[in-house]
N, CA, C and O atoms as CSV, one atom per row, in Angstrom:
chain,resi,resn,atom,element,x,y,z
A,1,MET,N,N,-1.178,-52.617,-1.384
A,1,MET,CA,C,-1.101,-52.322,0.024
A,1,MET,C,C,0.036,-53.116,0.640
A,1,MET,O,O,0.071,-54.341,0.525
A,2,SER,N,N,0.933,-52.455,1.269
A,2,SER,CA,C,2.090,-53.108,1.867
A,2,SER,C,C,1.929,-53.169,3.371
A,2,SER,O,O,1.593,-52.172,4.011
A,3,GLU,N,N,2.174,-54.359,3.942
A,3,GLU,CA,C,2.029,-54.469,5.382
A,3,GLU,C,C,3.109,-53.683,6.112
A,3,GLU,O,O,2.954,-53.385,7.296
A,4,ARG,N,N,4.198,-53.341,5.433
A,4,ARG,CA,C,5.259,-52.581,6.066
A,4,ARG,C,C,4.848,-51.133,6.334
A,4,ARG,O,O,5.408,-50.484,7.217
A,5,THR,N,N,3.888,-50.631,5.586
A,5,THR,CA,C,3.468,-49.242,5.754
A,5,THR,C,C,2.095,-49.125,6.402
A,5,THR,O,O,1.631,-48.016,6.667
A,6,THR,N,N,1.447,-50.240,6.656
A,6,THR,CA,C,0.109,-50.225,7.229
A,6,THR,C,C,0.164,-50.783,8.641
A,6,THR,O,O,0.628,-51.904,8.846
A,7,ALA,N,N,-0.301,-50.018,9.613
A,7,ALA,CA,C,-0.315,-50.493,10.997
A,7,ALA,C,C,-1.341,-51.614,11.143
A,7,ALA,O,O,-2.472,-51.505,10.669
A,8,ALA,N,N,-0.931,-52.677,11.797
A,8,ALA,CA,C,-1.842,-53.802,12.012
A,8,ALA,C,C,-2.885,-53.429,13.058
A,8,ALA,O,O,-2.625,-52.658,13.981
A,9,ARG,N,N,-4.070,-53.999,12.884
A,9,ARG,CA,C,-5.164,-53.809,13.834
A,9,ARG,C,C,-5.643,-55.170,14.321
A,9,ARG,O,O,-5.442,-56.184,13.653
A,10,LEU,N,N,-6.266,-55.185,15.469
A,10,LEU,CA,C,-6.819,-56.409,16.021
A,10,LEU,C,C,-7.732,-57.070,14.986
A,10,LEU,O,O,-8.614,-56.418,14.428
A,11,GLY,N,N,-7.518,-58.369,14.732
A,11,GLY,CA,C,-8.332,-59.110,13.776
A,11,GLY,C,C,-7.816,-59.100,12.355
A,11,GLY,O,O,-8.352,-59.811,11.505
A,12,ASP,N,N,-6.769,-58.297,12.065
A,12,ASP,CA,C,-6.201,-58.296,10.708
A,12,ASP,C,C,-5.703,-59.688,10.354
A,12,ASP,O,O,-5.280,-60.453,11.221
A,13,LEU,N,N,-5.761,-60.001,9.071
A,13,LEU,CA,C,-5.337,-61.297,8.553
A,13,LEU,C,C,-4.180,-61.125,7.587
A,13,LEU,O,O,-4.083,-60.120,6.883
A,14,ARG,N,N,-3.301,-62.122,7.563
A,14,ARG,CA,C,-2.249,-62.150,6.551
A,14,ARG,C,C,-1.880,-63.602,6.254
A,14,ARG,O,O,-1.821,-64.450,7.145
A,15,VAL,N,N,-1.639,-63.850,4.984
A,15,VAL,CA,C,-1.116,-65.141,4.543
A,15,VAL,C,C,0.387,-65.098,4.736
A,15,VAL,O,O,1.024,-64.085,4.449
A,16,TRP,N,N,0.956,-66.187,5.219
A,16,TRP,CA,C,2.406,-66.315,5.259
A,16,TRP,C,C,2.787,-67.474,4.336
A,16,TRP,O,O,2.070,-68.469,4.237
A,17,HIS,N,N,3.924,-67.323,3.670
A,17,HIS,CA,C,4.368,-68.350,2.735
A,17,HIS,C,C,5.879,-68.444,2.777
A,17,HIS,O,O,6.581,-67.437,2.686
A,18,ILE,N,N,6.371,-69.668,2.917
A,18,ILE,CA,C,7.800,-69.961,2.857
A,18,ILE,C,C,7.995,-70.794,1.601
A,18,ILE,O,O,7.657,-71.977,1.593
A,19,PRO,N,N,8.542,-70.192,0.519
A,19,PRO,CA,C,8.663,-70.928,-0.740
A,19,PRO,C,C,9.644,-72.102,-0.683
A,19,PRO,O,O,9.502,-73.072,-1.428
A,20,GLN,N,N,10.626,-72.010,0.194
A,20,GLN,CA,C,11.581,-73.106,0.399
A,20,GLN,C,C,11.906,-73.118,1.886
A,20,GLN,O,O,12.449,-72.148,2.416
A,21,VAL,N,N,11.573,-74.221,2.562
A,21,VAL,CA,C,11.769,-74.286,4.012
A,21,VAL,C,C,13.216,-73.957,4.347
A,21,VAL,O,O,14.148,-74.368,3.655
A,22,ILE,N,N,13.367,-73.243,5.373
A,22,ILE,CA,C,14.532,-72.636,5.984
A,22,ILE,C,C,14.552,-71.139,5.680
A,22,ILE,O,O,15.130,-70.365,6.443
A,23,MET,N,N,13.923,-70.717,4.570
A,23,MET,CA,C,13.844,-69.279,4.282
A,23,MET,C,C,12.894,-68.611,5.262
A,23,MET,O,O,12.114,-69.276,5.943
A,24,LYS,N,N,12.969,-67.289,5.324
A,24,LYS,CA,C,11.997,-66.515,6.091
A,24,LYS,C,C,10.694,-66.455,5.281
A,24,LYS,O,O,10.723,-66.498,4.051
A,25,PRO,N,N,9.560,-66.355,5.970
A,25,PRO,CA,C,8.296,-66.225,5.245
A,25,PRO,C,C,8.110,-64.820,4.680
A,25,PRO,O,O,8.670,-63.849,5.190
A,26,PHE,N,N,7.320,-64.734,3.628
A,26,PHE,CA,C,6.846,-63.414,3.229
A,26,PHE,C,C,5.346,-63.397,3.502
A,26,PHE,O,O,4.708,-64.447,3.586
A,27,HIS,N,N,4.796,-62.203,3.637
A,27,HIS,CA,C,3.407,-62.036,4.078
A,27,HIS,C,C,2.598,-61.247,3.065
A,27,HIS,O,O,3.103,-60.325,2.424
A,28,VAL,N,N,1.334,-61.624,2.932
A,28,VAL,CA,C,0.390,-60.933,2.055
A,28,VAL,C,C,-0.860,-60.621,2.881
A,28,VAL,O,O,-1.554,-61.546,3.305
A,29,PRO,N,N,-1.160,-59.352,3.117
A,29,PRO,CA,C,-2.400,-59.018,3.835
A,29,PRO,C,C,-3.614,-59.458,3.024
A,29,PRO,O,O,-3.637,-59.308,1.803
A,30,VAL,N,N,-4.623,-60.000,3.704
A,30,VAL,CA,C,-5.869,-60.407,3.053
A,30,VAL,C,C,-7.054,-59.884,3.857
A,30,VAL,O,O,-6.927,-59.555,5.037
A,31,GLN,N,N,-8.210,-59.814,3.197
A,31,GLN,CA,C,-9.411,-59.296,3.832
A,31,GLN,C,C,-10.270,-60.381,4.487
A,31,GLN,O,O,-11.078,-60.089,5.368
A,32,SER,N,N,-10.091,-61.639,4.052
A,32,SER,CA,C,-10.961,-62.701,4.558
A,32,SER,C,C,-10.278,-64.060,4.413
A,32,SER,O,O,-9.341,-64.202,3.628
A,33,PRO,N,N,-10.740,-65.051,5.160
A,33,PRO,CA,C,-10.220,-66.409,4.971
A,33,PRO,C,C,-10.451,-66.921,3.552
A,33,PRO,O,O,-9.611,-67.647,3.020
A,34,ASP,N,N,-11.574,-66.556,2.927
A,34,ASP,CA,C,-11.817,-67.002,1.551
A,34,ASP,C,C,-10.768,-66.438,0.597
A,34,ASP,O,O,-10.301,-67.142,-0.298
A,35,GLU,N,N,-10.399,-65.178,0.783
A,35,GLU,CA,C,-9.342,-64.579,-0.038
A,35,GLU,C,C,-8.008,-65.275,0.235
A,35,GLU,O,O,-7.219,-65.482,-0.687
A,36,ALA,N,N,-7.756,-65.631,1.477
A,36,ALA,CA,C,-6.532,-66.339,1.834
A,36,ALA,C,C,-6.440,-67.677,1.118
A,36,ALA,O,O,-5.374,-68.058,0.634
A,37,VAL,N,N,-7.568,-68.394,1.050
A,37,VAL,CA,C,-7.590,-69.698,0.354
A,37,VAL,C,C,-7.144,-69.514,-1.093
A,37,VAL,O,O,-6.349,-70.302,-1.605
A,38,LYS,N,N,-7.650,-68.485,-1.745
A,38,LYS,CA,C,-7.285,-68.219,-3.143
A,38,LYS,C,C,-5.786,-67.936,-3.276
A,38,LYS,O,O,-5.122,-68.491,-4.152
A,39,ILE,N,N,-5.257,-67.073,-2.406
A,39,ILE,CA,C,-3.827,-66.740,-2.437
A,39,ILE,C,C,-2.985,-67.987,-2.178
A,39,ILE,O,O,-2.002,-68.220,-2.882
A,40,LEU,N,N,-3.347,-68.779,-1.194
A,40,LEU,CA,C,-2.596,-69.992,-0.882
A,40,LEU,C,C,-2.618,-70.983,-2.043
A,40,LEU,O,O,-1.613,-71.638,-2.319
A,41,GLN,N,N,-3.759,-71.095,-2.725
A,41,GLN,CA,C,-3.844,-71.989,-3.885
A,41,GLN,C,C,-2.924,-71.510,-5.003
A,41,GLN,O,O,-2.233,-72.309,-5.635
A,42,ILE,N,N,-2.922,-70.208,-5.241
A,42,ILE,CA,C,-2.048,-69.644,-6.286
A,42,ILE,C,C,-0.583,-69.910,-5.949
A,42,ILE,O,O,0.192,-70.315,-6.816
A,43,GLN,N,N,-0.209,-69.685,-4.707
A,43,GLN,CA,C,1.185,-69.906,-4.316
A,43,GLN,C,C,1.578,-71.375,-4.494
A,43,GLN,O,O,2.660,-71.678,-4.997
A,44,GLY,N,N,0.699,-72.274,-4.080
A,44,GLY,CA,C,0.983,-73.698,-4.245
A,44,GLY,C,C,1.068,-74.104,-5.709
A,44,GLY,O,O,1.962,-74.853,-6.103
A,45,ASP,N,N,0.132,-73.605,-6.513
A,45,ASP,CA,C,0.153,-73.904,-7.948
A,45,ASP,C,C,1.428,-73.389,-8.600
A,45,ASP,O,O,1.996,-74.050,-9.470
A,46,TYR,N,N,1.875,-72.217,-8.185
A,46,TYR,CA,C,3.101,-71.638,-8.758
A,46,TYR,C,C,4.321,-72.490,-8.397
A,46,TYR,O,O,5.189,-72.713,-9.240
A,47,ASP,N,N,4.391,-72.966,-7.153
A,47,ASP,CA,C,5.499,-73.838,-6.773
A,47,ASP,C,C,5.492,-75.123,-7.601
A,47,ASP,O,O,6.546,-75.576,-8.046
A,48,ILE,N,N,4.310,-75.714,-7.811
A,48,ILE,CA,C,4.214,-76.926,-8.629
A,48,ILE,C,C,4.626,-76.631,-10.070
A,48,ILE,O,O,5.347,-77.420,-10.680
A,49,PHE,N,N,4.176,-75.504,-10.617
A,49,PHE,CA,C,4.548,-75.105,-11.975
A,49,PHE,C,C,6.067,-75.006,-12.116
A,49,PHE,O,O,6.647,-75.516,-13.075
A,50,GLN,N,N,6.700,-74.345,-11.150
A,50,GLN,CA,C,8.160,-74.198,-11.213
A,50,GLN,C,C,8.856,-75.559,-11.156
A,50,GLN,O,O,9.833,-75.783,-11.870
A,51,PHE,N,N,8.365,-76.459,-10.320
A,51,PHE,CA,C,8.953,-77.787,-10.211
A,51,PHE,C,C,8.771,-78.573,-11.512
A,51,PHE,O,O,9.726,-79.146,-12.035
A,52,GLU,N,N,7.542,-78.596,-12.029
A,52,GLU,CA,C,7.252,-79.374,-13.235
A,52,GLU,C,C,7.977,-78.846,-14.462
A,52,GLU,O,O,8.259,-79.606,-15.389
A,53,ASN,N,N,8.281,-77.559,-14.479
A,53,ASN,CA,C,8.994,-76.964,-15.615
A,53,ASN,C,C,10.479,-76.780,-15.345
A,53,ASN,O,O,11.164,-76.028,-16.040
A,54,ARG,N,N,10.961,-77.473,-14.334
A,54,ARG,CA,C,12.378,-77.535,-13.995
A,54,ARG,C,C,13.011,-76.166,-13.713
A,54,ARG,O,O,14.194,-75.947,-13.976
A,55,ILE,N,N,12.204,-75.260,-13.179
A,55,ILE,CA,C,12.731,-73.977,-12.724
A,55,ILE,C,C,13.410,-74.181,-11.378
A,55,ILE,O,O,14.440,-73.572,-11.090
A,56,LYS,N,N,12.821,-75.046,-10.558
A,56,LYS,CA,C,13.388,-75.460,-9.278
A,56,LYS,C,C,13.595,-76.966,-9.331
A,56,LYS,O,O,12.727,-77.682,-9.829
A,57,PRO,N,N,14.705,-77.461,-8.838
A,57,PRO,CA,C,14.902,-78.909,-8.869
A,57,PRO,C,C,14.004,-79.641,-7.852
A,57,PRO,O,O,13.656,-80.805,-8.053
A,58,ASP,N,N,13.643,-78.966,-6.787
A,58,ASP,CA,C,12.740,-79.526,-5.785
A,58,ASP,C,C,12.184,-78.373,-4.959
A,58,ASP,O,O,12.593,-77.224,-5.123
A,59,TYR,N,N,11.276,-78.683,-4.097
A,59,TYR,CA,C,10.784,-77.651,-3.198
A,59,TYR,C,C,10.176,-78.282,-1.958
A,59,TYR,O,O,9.690,-79.413,-1.984
A,60,CYS,N,N,10.214,-77.542,-0.901
A,60,CYS,CA,C,9.596,-77.916,0.363
A,60,CYS,C,C,9.030,-76.634,0.936
A,60,CYS,O,O,9.733,-75.892,1.622
A,61,ASN,N,N,7.752,-76.366,0.657
A,61,ASN,CA,C,7.168,-75.092,1.059
A,61,ASN,C,C,6.252,-75.271,2.265
A,61,ASN,O,O,5.928,-76.387,2.670
A,62,ALA,N,N,5.853,-74.148,2.814
A,62,ALA,CA,C,4.900,-74.126,3.919
A,62,ALA,C,C,4.163,-72.797,3.862
A,62,ALA,O,O,4.726,-71.781,3.454
A,63,SER,N,N,2.894,-72.810,4.277
A,63,SER,CA,C,2.126,-71.576,4.262
A,63,SER,C,C,0.939,-71.700,5.195
A,63,SER,O,O,0.595,-72.792,5.646
A,64,GLY,N,N,0.319,-70.564,5.477
A,64,GLY,CA,C,-0.836,-70.568,6.363
A,64,GLY,C,C,-1.441,-69.176,6.462
A,64,GLY,O,O,-1.101,-68.274,5.696
A,65,LEU,N,N,-2.335,-69.026,7.412
A,65,LEU,CA,C,-3.036,-67.771,7.634
A,65,LEU,C,C,-2.887,-67.379,9.096
A,65,LEU,O,O,-3.098,-68.194,9.994
A,66,GLU,N,N,-2.521,-66.119,9.326
A,66,GLU,CA,C,-2.368,-65.591,10.672
A,66,GLU,C,C,-3.360,-64.460,10.917
A,66,GLU,O,O,-3.833,-63.812,9.983
A,67,VAL,N,N,-3.661,-64.240,12.191
A,67,VAL,CA,C,-4.563,-63.167,12.615
A,67,VAL,C,C,-3.909,-62.436,13.788
A,67,VAL,O,O,-3.222,-63.053,14.602
A,68,VAL,N,N,-4.126,-61.120,13.873
A,68,VAL,CA,C,-3.624,-60.362,15.016
A,68,VAL,C,C,-4.555,-60.612,16.199
A,68,VAL,O,O,-5.744,-60.295,16.159
A,69,GLU,N,N,-3.976,-61.195,17.257
A,69,GLU,CA,C,-4.744,-61.505,18.453
A,69,GLU,C,C,-4.669,-60.398,19.501
A,69,GLU,O,O,-5.573,-60.246,20.323
A,70,GLY,N,N,-3.597,-59.637,19.462
A,70,GLY,CA,C,-3.403,-58.587,20.444
A,70,GLY,C,C,-2.089,-57.881,20.189
A,70,GLY,O,O,-1.470,-58.046,19.138
A,71,PHE,N,N,-1.671,-57.090,21.166
A,71,PHE,CA,C,-0.441,-56.306,21.042
A,71,PHE,C,C,0.356,-56.410,22.332
A,71,PHE,O,O,-0.208,-56.419,23.426
A,72,ILE,N,N,1.666,-56.489,22.192
A,72,ILE,CA,C,2.574,-56.420,23.337
A,72,ILE,C,C,3.583,-55.328,23.021
A,72,ILE,O,O,4.294,-55.389,22.018
A,73,ASP,N,N,3.633,-54.338,23.887
A,73,ASP,CA,C,4.505,-53.184,23.682
A,73,ASP,C,C,4.305,-52.562,22.308
A,73,ASP,O,O,5.263,-52.123,21.672
A,74,GLY,N,N,3.060,-52.527,21.852
A,74,GLY,CA,C,2.723,-51.915,20.570
A,74,GLY,C,C,2.958,-52.790,19.358
A,74,GLY,O,O,2.630,-52.393,18.240
A,75,GLU,N,N,3.524,-53.983,19.555
A,75,GLU,CA,C,3.808,-54.890,18.437
A,75,GLU,C,C,2.670,-55.897,18.274
A,75,GLU,O,O,2.244,-56.510,19.253
A,76,PRO,N,N,2.172,-56.073,17.042
A,76,PRO,CA,C,1.082,-57.036,16.845
A,76,PRO,C,C,1.545,-58.455,17.145
A,76,PRO,O,O,2.669,-58.839,16.823
A,77,GLN,N,N,0.676,-59.210,17.755
A,77,GLN,CA,C,0.933,-60.618,18.062
A,77,GLN,C,C,0.128,-61.472,17.093
A,77,GLN,O,O,-1.084,-61.629,17.236
A,78,TRP,N,N,0.833,-62.024,16.097
A,78,TRP,CA,C,0.194,-62.838,15.066
A,78,TRP,C,C,0.148,-64.280,15.541
A,78,TRP,O,O,1.150,-64.826,16.003
A,79,ILE,N,N,-1.034,-64.895,15.422
A,79,ILE,CA,C,-1.191,-66.306,15.735
A,79,ILE,C,C,-1.846,-66.995,14.537
A,79,ILE,O,O,-2.459,-66.348,13.687
A,80,GLU,N,N,-1.704,-68.307,14.490
A,80,GLU,CA,C,-2.317,-69.063,13.396
A,80,GLU,C,C,-3.841,-68.955,13.516
A,80,GLU,O,O,-4.401,-69.144,14.596
A,81,TRP,N,N,-4.503,-68.649,12.398
A,81,TRP,CA,C,-5.947,-68.444,12.356
A,81,TRP,C,C,-6.694,-69.760,12.492
A,81,TRP,O,O,-6.245,-70.791,11.991
A,82,SER,N,N,-7.836,-69.725,13.170
A,82,SER,CA,C,-8.792,-70.828,13.132
A,82,SER,C,C,-10.191,-70.223,13.113
A,82,SER,O,O,-10.427,-69.155,13.678
A,83,HIS,N,N,-11.108,-70.917,12.460
A,83,HIS,CA,C,-12.483,-70.435,12.333
A,83,HIS,C,C,-13.090,-70.306,13.742
A,83,HIS,O,O,-12.983,-71.236,14.541
A,84,PRO,N,N,-13.719,-69.176,14.050
A,84,PRO,CA,C,-14.227,-68.968,15.401
A,84,PRO,C,C,-15.358,-69.906,15.825
A,84,PRO,O,O,-15.596,-70.083,17.020
A,85,GLU,N,N,-16.049,-70.503,14.869
A,85,GLU,CA,C,-17.165,-71.401,15.214
A,85,GLU,C,C,-16.804,-72.878,15.065
A,85,GLU,O,O,-17.181,-73.703,15.897
A,86,THR,N,N,-16.069,-73.204,13.997
A,86,THR,CA,C,-15.753,-74.624,13.731
A,86,THR,C,C,-14.353,-75.011,14.188
A,86,THR,O,O,-14.033,-76.197,14.267
A,87,TYR,N,N,-13.523,-74.030,14.487
A,87,TYR,CA,C,-12.128,-74.225,14.892
A,87,TYR,C,C,-11.262,-74.847,13.803
A,87,TYR,O,O,-10.157,-75.316,14.077
A,88,GLU,N,N,-11.770,-74.853,12.548
A,88,GLU,CA,C,-10.966,-75.346,11.427
A,88,GLU,C,C,-9.804,-74.397,11.190
A,88,GLU,O,O,-9.949,-73.183,11.339
A,89,ASP,N,N,-8.644,-74.948,10.817
A,89,ASP,CA,C,-7.555,-74.094,10.368
A,89,ASP,C,C,-7.823,-73.744,8.908
A,89,ASP,O,O,-8.859,-74.129,8.364
A,90,ILE,N,N,-6.911,-73.025,8.268
A,90,ILE,CA,C,-7.162,-72.565,6.904
A,90,ILE,C,C,-7.277,-73.742,5.929
A,90,ILE,O,O,-8.022,-73.655,4.953
A,91,ASP,N,N,-6.559,-74.831,6.174
A,91,ASP,CA,C,-6.676,-75.993,5.297
A,91,ASP,C,C,-8.068,-76.619,5.418
A,91,ASP,O,O,-8.669,-76.993,4.412
A,92,GLY,N,N,-8.573,-76.733,6.634
A,92,GLY,CA,C,-9.921,-77.247,6.833
A,92,GLY,C,C,-10.967,-76.341,6.223
A,92,GLY,O,O,-11.953,-76.808,5.654
A,93,HIS,N,N,-10.747,-75.039,6.346
A,93,HIS,CA,C,-11.668,-74.063,5.748
A,93,HIS,C,C,-11.689,-74.220,4.227
A,93,HIS,O,O,-12.752,-74.162,3.608
A,94,ALA,N,N,-10.513,-74.417,3.627
A,94,ALA,CA,C,-10.432,-74.600,2.170
A,94,ALA,C,C,-11.186,-75.864,1.751
A,94,ALA,O,O,-11.896,-75.860,0.746
A,95,GLU,N,N,-11.031,-76.942,2.519
A,95,GLU,CA,C,-11.738,-78.188,2.207
A,95,GLU,C,C,-13.252,-78.005,2.315
A,95,GLU,O,O,-14.002,-78.530,1.492
A,96,SER,N,N,-13.702,-77.261,3.328
A,96,SER,CA,C,-15.128,-76.992,3.492
A,96,SER,C,C,-15.667,-76.175,2.319
A,96,SER,O,O,-16.768,-76.428,1.831
A,97,MET,N,N,-14.873,-75.185,1.866
A,97,MET,CA,C,-15.276,-74.381,0.712
A,97,MET,C,C,-15.428,-75.258,-0.517
A,97,MET,O,O,-16.411,-75.129,-1.247
A,98,LEU,N,N,-14.472,-76.148,-0.759
A,98,LEU,CA,C,-14.517,-77.038,-1.912
A,98,LEU,C,C,-15.720,-77.977,-1.828
A,98,LEU,O,O,-16.416,-78.189,-2.821
A,99,ALA,N,N,-15.960,-78.530,-0.662
A,99,ALA,CA,C,-17.097,-79.438,-0.492
A,99,ALA,C,C,-18.416,-78.704,-0.742
A,99,ALA,O,O,-19.333,-79.263,-1.344
A,100,ALA,N,N,-18.514,-77.455,-0.282
A,100,ALA,CA,C,-19.730,-76.668,-0.502
A,100,ALA,C,C,-19.945,-76.410,-1.992
A,100,ALA,O,O,-21.075,-76.463,-2.476
A,101,ARG,N,N,-18.851,-76.127,-2.726
A,101,ARG,CA,C,-18.961,-75.900,-4.180
A,101,ARG,C,C,-19.390,-77.162,-4.898
A,101,ARG,O,O,-20.228,-77.116,-5.799
A,102,GLU,N,N,-18.816,-78.295,-4.500
A,102,GLU,CA,C,-19.146,-79.556,-5.155
A,102,GLU,C,C,-20.588,-79.978,-4.864
A,102,GLU,O,O,-21.219,-80.654,-5.676
A,103,GLY,N,N,-21.104,-79.574,-3.697
A,103,GLY,CA,C,-22.465,-79.918,-3.321
A,103,GLY,C,C,-23.513,-79.041,-3.992
A,103,GLY,O,O,-24.694,-79.388,-4.002
A,104,SER,N,N,-23.095,-77.905,-4.555
A,104,SER,CA,C,-24.080,-76.993,-5.177
A,104,SER,C,C,-24.216,-77.217,-6.662
A,104,SER,O,O,-24.998,-76.533,-7.321
C-alpha cells in the first residue's frame, strides 16, 4: 500500500524516518501504534547494522509517528502522535510495551 495513491483520512497513522539527518523523511503507513513500534525498531536496527558493518561511516537518524488531525484545503495535516489517554509519544509507548512484556 503506497501513501502516494491512498487518500489520507482523519486518524490515519504513518511512521516517518530520516535515515541521515538533513535528508527528507520517507513515510510508511501503519495500522496502529504497536505496528509503528515494530517498524521503528526495524529501521533503527538496520541503521545500527549498516554502521557496525561499515556500510555507512556514521549516521544521525530521526523517526517518529504521525497522525492526521484534520485537513486544510483538502490537504491532510499530519501532527506528531501521542496516546490519547496517557499522552505518551511513540517512544514512551514503546517503553510501556516493553515493560508490559517484561512484567508478564
